[in-house]
N, C-alpha and C positions, 0 to 999 in steps of 0.2 A: 438490127434494131431491137429485135425481141430480146436478144441476150443482154443488151444495154439496159433495157427496161427491167429485166430480172435483177441485174446487179444494183440498179438504183433502188429497187424495192427492198433489197436486203439491207441497204444502208439505213433504212428508216427504223428507228427504235420501236419496239413493240409497246403496246399500251401498258403492259405489265411493268416493263422497264421504266417507262416514263413515270408511272405511279410510284415506283420504288425510289427513283431519283428525286421526285417531288417530296417524298417522305424524308429522304436524307437531307434535302435542302432545308426542310423545316427544322430538323434537328440541328443542322449547322448554323441556322440563324438564331437558335436558342442560346443566349449568352450563358445561362446557368449550365447548360450541357457542355458548351465549349470550355468554360472556366473549370468545371469539375474534371473534365478529361485532360486538359493541358496541365493544370496544376497538380494532377496526381503524379506527374513525373518530376516535380520540383521538390528539393529539400525543404524541410519545414522553415529553416531560417530565412529562405528567400521569399516566403509567403507573407511575412510580416515585417513591420518596421519601416524606417525611412527609405531603405534601399530595396524594398519589396518589389518583386516583379510586377505586382498589381498596379504599381505607380504608372505603368505605361498607358493605363486607361482609367478615366474617371468612373466609368461604369463598373469596371472590375473593383476599383477601390471602394465604391459604394456598396457593392455586394459583400466585400470583405468586412467592412465596418458594420454591416447589418447582420453579420454572423451567418450568412447563408453558406459560406464555405469554411470559415475559420473553425467552427465548432467540430468539423470533421477531423481536424488535426488535434490530437490530444496534446495536453500540456507536456506530457512526458516526451513526446516527439520534438517539441520545441526545445526542451532542455537538452535532449540528445544532440540536436542540431547545433545548439550553442556550444556544446562540449567539443564538437568537431571544428567549429568555426567561432572562436570566442568573440570576434569582432561583431558577430551577429547580435550579441547581447546589447551592444551599444546602439545598433540600428533599431532594435525592438524598443528599447527604453527611450528612444528619441522621438517616438511616434505618439503624439498626444491622443489621437483617435483610438489607437490600439490599447493604450494604457488603461483606459476605463474598463476594459474587459477583465483585467487582472486584479487579484487580491494583493494586499500588502505582502503576504508571505511569498506569493508567486513573483512579485517584482524583486524582492530581495534574493530569491533563489536564482533568478535570471542574472542579476548583477554579480552573483558569486561565480559565474562561469567566465567572467572577464577578469583576468588577474589584476590589471592596472586599476580597473574600476573598484574591485573588491578592496584593494589596498587603500584606495582613496577614502572609501566609506567606512572601513572597519572601526575607526575611532568614533564615529557618530552613533553607533548602536551599542546598547548596553544589555538588551534582552538576550538571554542564553540561546534561545532558538535562532535568533537573528545572527548571532555571532557564528554559530555552527553553519548556517546557510551561506554566509559570506566567506567563511574560511575553509569549508569542507572540500572544495574542489582543488585546492593547491596546498601541498604539504608545507611549503614555505610559510604561507599565511597562517595555517593551523598552528605551526610551531611558534610563530610570533604571538599568537593569542595565548597559548598555554604558558609561554615564557614570561608574559607581561603580568605581574602581580595584580595590577589594577583591573585587567580584563579577566584573568582566570578566576578571580573571586566571584565573577558573575556566572560562571559555568556550573550547571547542575551536574550531578553524577551521570545522568543520562547523556548530557552533552559531551562530557569527557569521554564517556564510553563510545559515542558515535565517532568522535575524532580519532580516538585510539584504535577503533575497529578498522578504520580506513587506512591508517598509516602506521607501520611498525615503528618508525622513528618517533612519532608522537606518543604511541603507547609506552615505549621504553622511557621517554622523558617523564611521562606522568608517574610511572612506577618508581623512578629514581628520585622524584621530588616527594619528600615525606609529607608535605602539607596536602598535595594533590592526591597521593595514594591513600591518605587517611579518609578521603571522601568516598572511596570505592568499597563496596561490599564484596564479600567473598564471591558471590555469584557473578559480579562484574569482572573481577579478577580472573575467574575461570573462563568467562566468555572471551576475554582478551587473549588469554593463554591458548585457547582453542583456535583462535583466528590466526595467530602468528607463531611460528616455530621458535623464532628468536625470543619472543616473550615467554613462551613455555620454558625454554632453557633458563631464562633469567629468574622466573618464579621458582624453579626447582632449586636454584642457588640462593634465592632470597624469598622463602615461602611466607615469612611473616605469620599472619593469622591462618593461613591455609593449612588444612589437615592433609594427612596422607591420602584420604579418599578424594579430597579436592584435586590433588595433584594427579591421581589416577584418572579423574574425569578429563583433565587437561590432556594427559597422555593419550586418552582414547581417540582424540581428534587427529592425532598425528600418527600415521601408519607406522613409521619407522620406530617411534618410541614404544607404541603398543606391541609391535612385533618383537622388539628386543625383550620386553618383559615376559611375554608368554613363551618365548623360546629359551629363556634363562631360568633354569630350575630353581636357583637360589632366590630369584626375585618372586617366583610363583609360589614357593612353599608357604609363605605367610599370608597369601591372599585367600579370603573366604569366598563363598559362592556369589554373594552380592557384588563384591569388588571385581571378580572375574566377569560377571554379567555386564557391569558398567564399562569395563575395558573393551568388551567386544561389541558394544552397541553401534559404533560408528562405521566399522569396516567388516564386511561379510567374511573376508578371508580370516580375520582375527577370530571372529565368532566360530568359524569352522575349525580352526586350530584348537580352540578350547573344547569343542564338542568331540573332536577326534582323539584327544588325549585322555585316556581313562583316568589318569591321576587328577586331571582338572575337571573333567565332566562329572565325576562322582561327587564333587563339591556342590553341584548345582541342584537345588530343589525345584519344585514346580514354579514357584514365584521367580526364582533366578532365571529359569529357562524362558519364561515369558518376558522378563526384563531384557534378556540377551536378544530376543527376537523382535524387540520393539521397532526396529527400522529395517528388518529383513523379512520380506514376504516369503522367501524360500524356506527359511527356518520355521516361520509361523505355520506355513502350509504343512510342513513335515510333522510338526507337533500335533496339529489338528487331525492328522490322519491316524493317530495312535489312540485306541480306545482307552488305554490305561490313563493317558494324559487327560482325555475328555472327562473321565470319571472323577479325577482328582482336582482338576483346575477349578478355582473359585471365580465368582463373577468379577471381582476386582482384578484378578490376574489375567482373565480373558481380555480385559480392556487395555492391558499392557502390550498385547500382541500388535502386529503391524496392521491395525484396523483402518488406517488411511488408504490401504489397498482394497479396492472393491471386491476382489476375489476372496480375500480373507474375511471381509465383512459378510459376504454372502455365505461363506462356509459356516460361520457362526450362526447367522440368521436362519439357515436352512437345516441345521442340525438340531433335531428335537431335544436331544439330551442337553445341548448347550443353551438352546433358546429358553428353556424353563428356568435357567439360572439367571437370566437377565432381568433386571428391574427397570423401572421407567427411565431412570437416569442413563442406564447403559443403552437402552433402545434409542433414547434421544440422541446420545452421542454418535451412534452408528448412523442415524438419520441425518444428523448435522454434517457428517463427513461425505455422505453420498446421496444424491438426488434419487437414484434408483431405489435405495432403501427407504427414503422419505416417502416416495410414491406408494411403496408397498405398505408402509405404516398407515397412510391415509385410508387405504382400502380395508384395513384390519380393524373393524369396529370393536372387536372383542378386546383390543388393547386398552381402549378408553384412557388414552393419555390426557393429562390435564391441559387446559389452555396454555398454561405456563410452559409445559414441556413442548407443546406444539410451537409455541412462540420461539423457543430456543432453536428449533429446527428451521422455522420460517425466516429467522435472521439470516440464514445462509442460502435459502432457496425461495425465490419469489413465488414459485408455484404454490408452496405451502402457505406463504404469507397471504396470497390471494384467497386461498381456501378459508383461512381464518377470518379475513375481512368479509367474506361472503356468508359467514355463519354468525348471525347476531348473538346466539347463545354463547359463543366463544368470545366475541368482542366484549360482551357485557362483563366478563370476568377479568379482562385485562386492565392493568393499571396504566397510567401515563408512561411510566418507565418502561413497561413491557411493550407498549405501542412504539415508543422511541427505538427500542431494540429491534422491533420488527421492521421498521422503515430505514434504519441506519444505513444498510448496504444496498437498498433498492430505491432509486429515485421515484419510480412509478408508485411504489407502495407509500413512500413518504408523502408524495403529493396527494394521494388519496386520503391519507390520515389527516393532513392539514386541511383538506377541503371538506371534511366531514364534521359538521357542527356538533354532533353528539359526542365527539371526542374532545372538544375544546375545554370542557370543564376538567377533564382528567389530566390534560397536558400542563405541566409546570414549565416555568421559564427554562429550567435545566433540560427538560425533555425537548423543548423546541430548539435549543442550541445544539443538542445532540443530533436531532433530525436534520439540521441544516448544515452540519459540519462538512459533509461530503457533497452536498447538492446546492449549487448556486441558485437554481430555480426555486428551491424551497425557501431560500432567504428572501427572494422577491415576494413570494406568497405571504410570508410572515409579516414583512414590512408593510404590505398593502392590506393587512387585516388588523384593524384598530384593536380588537379584543386581544389578539395574540401578541402584538407588539407592546401593548400596555402591560401585559404580564411580565415581559422582560424588563421594561422600564421600572415597574413597581419593585421587582426583585433586585434592582440595582445591578443588573447583569448586561447592560448595554455594551460595556467594554469587551466582555467575553464574546458576545454575539457579533460585535463588529470585527473580530479577528477573521471572520469568514467572509467579510464583505469584498465584493469587487469595488473598485474606486467609484464606479457609476452609482452604486447603491447609496452613497452619501448625499446624493442630490434628490433622493426620494422625498415627495411632498410630506408624507407622514413623519419622516425624520426631521424635516425642516420645521414642522409644526411643534416639535418637542421643545419645551423651554430650554433656553441656552445653557442653564446650569446643568441639566441632564445631558445635553448634547456635547458638552465639553468632555464627557467621559468616553466619547468615541475617538480616542487616540489623537488628540490635537498635536502632541509632540511627535508622534509617528508620522503624521501628515507632513510636518516640516522636514523630517528626515527623508521621507520618500521624495519630496520635492527636491531636496539636495541631491539625492541619488539620480534623479532624472536630469537635473541641471549638469551634474558631473558627467553623465553619459554623453550629453550633447557636446560638452566642452572637449571631451576626449575624442569625439568624432570629427570635430572641425578640421584638425590638421591632416586627417587621413584622406586618402583617395577613395574612390568607390570600392566597396568590398567586392572581392573576386568571388565568383561562384565556386 
């Protein structure tokens, strides 16, 4: 009997275990906790749209539409998921509650990932960026756009470049079409040639306005072509130091061949050496270890080295002989590339960089931006354009700028649009501020501002209060085209079965 009592006692959970289980039960009863944990294993395309996994529960659906979970999945993940599962685009665009969270641009980009939907819609859109968004995911559709005279007249040089950069076939068609090629600058031709070997070969046979130096830049991107040049004496004989430097910029092995061949290396002066090392930290480090080089190199040439590498930046910053050569612009550039350097700059009061230089660093590092906003003397000297630059890449900084009344007089309509371009929450703040939204209306820039809107923004009370004449500038025609896109997505979805995970 005693033994049985002992066994029975062992079966009873301890108070500590009971407390732990109670805590776990509390967590398990927390729908936010459950939702976050479960949905973390689900592909992005199954989280949204008509076929979303959240449709199994009204509570889950409510949480999704309230953005408690959806915001944690970036738009990039949604696009990536649609790329893997094109039918997901139809389900997403068929969900009215979800659509309100997207901008016009985002809706068009999602539509572009479904080939059938993109083909249906391409004729309804005339804007160059919209055409690229709809045709950019499928070579067949991109070719249809560039081959159609009515459509390709709408394409800007940048749009042609984007389509050509993605597809060799499209790039070659553009180059073989005299009217389309005439719209491309030499820089764009070089970029396309550097992207595709077939395009590089075509441009060598049909250089047009491209110079020999331009063709060398194209060859520098393709290892086989660059290697053939540096290993063929007849081809190297006529190259000067700058041309050799450009040829070796993209591939470390090509740069080493140039440096190891005395007949080639002797053509390089200090500027050429820095140009050659632009993308090569190994060569930059070697050069900085030479006293003779450090004595001769100029400030401008120092900035040609591989300063995007923190080790190279620190070697320059820590070398007294080199540091004295740096001016405010060079120091600012190093700080913009590296937070570690930026932090050191803030501690060096003797540098006395201007607010404008600090602003150029703060544009890339929120810690520096915070320092500026916390220093009234610096803020006083910044223009509205510089404030916009400061907040452009940091939502928290942009929000602080918008919420500071002393900045409102400085901010122009253009500054406000720039601040809001990357930050949907900033759009809401501007719309809900009569002083700021009136600046945009007065400047006749509602159309530009509206490009960044989520669909839900158009129902804002401040916008509805705007006279109808001004409100018609908020893309009425695009509204209709977006409605057509959503209707088409629903129509394409009707005959299909449930999307498979």
